[in-house]
Each structure stands twice: as C-alpha cells, then as structure tokens.
C-alpha positions in Angstrom: -3.2 -3.7 32.9 -0.5 -5.2 31.1 -0.6 -5.7 27.6 -0.7 -9.4 27.8 -4.0 -9.1 29.5 -5.6 -6.4 27.3 -4.6 -8.9 24.1 -6.5 -12.2 26.0 -9.3 -9.4 26.6 -9.2 -8.2 23.0 -9.3 -11.7 21.9 -12.3 -12.6 24.1 -14.2 -9.9 22.9 -13.4 -11.1 19.3 -14.6 -14.3 19.6 -18.2 -13.1 20.8 -18.5 -11.3 17.4 -21.5 -12.4 15.3 -21.2 -9.5 12.6 -18.9 -10.6 9.2 -19.0 -6.9 8.5 -17.2 -5.8 12.2 -15.0 -8.8 11.5 -14.0 -7.5 8.3 -13.1 -4.1 9.9 -11.1 -5.8 12.5 -9.1 -7.8 9.8 -8.4 -5.0 7.8 -7.2 -2.8 10.6 -4.6 -5.6 11.5 -3.7 -6.1 7.9 -3.1 -2.8 7.5 -0.9 -2.3 10.6 0.9 -5.3 9.9 1.6 -4.1 6.1 3.0 -0.4 7.5 5.0 -2.1 10.1 6.9 -4.1 7.4 7.9 -1.6 5.1 11.3 -0.1 5.5 12.2 3.0 4.5 14.0 3.8 1.4 16.3 6.6 0.0 13.5 6.9 -2.7 10.8 7.6 -0.4 12.5 11.0 0.0 12.7 11.8 -3.8 11.0 15.1 -4.2 10.5 16.5 -0.5 12.4 19.6 -1.3 13.1 21.5 -4.5 16.1 21.8 -6.2 16.8 25.7 -5.6 16.2 24.6 -1.5 18.7 21.7 -1.8 21.2 24.5 -3.3 20.6 26.7 -0.7 21.2 24.2 1.9 24.3 22.9 0.2 25.5 26.6 0.4 24.7 26.9 4.0 26.2 23.9 4.8 29.6 25.0 2.6 29.6 28.2 4.5 29.6 27.2 7.9 31.0 23.6 7.8 35.1 23.5 7.6 
C-alpha cells in the first residue's frame, strides 16, 4: 500500500475517534514530529560532546597523519 492510501486510511480512522484523550495523544505526536522536523542543526548543538583533552589528542593525530 502506498503512502497516500495509508494517509487516507489513517484519516478515516481519526474521523471515527470519539475520545478526546486519544485525539490529544495524536495531536501531541504530530506536533512533536513537526517541531523536531523543523529544527536545524547548529554548530552549538555539538559543544561539549568531546572533552578538551580528547580534542587535543585528535588535533595531534590529524597533524601527525596529514600533510
């Protein structure tokens, strides 16, 4: 089944939902996906991933192996 047909089936199922709690859950899932899809990576997302001594070792290794 292609994605367009799956979307239509999902919409049909959502239209039959009577519980507000379930609708809130679906909205939460859709909103979190939309928010995460919009976020673009920044160089600042990587700050603090490696320790300073690890960065120094990496810099040394690069200097020693690259011309």
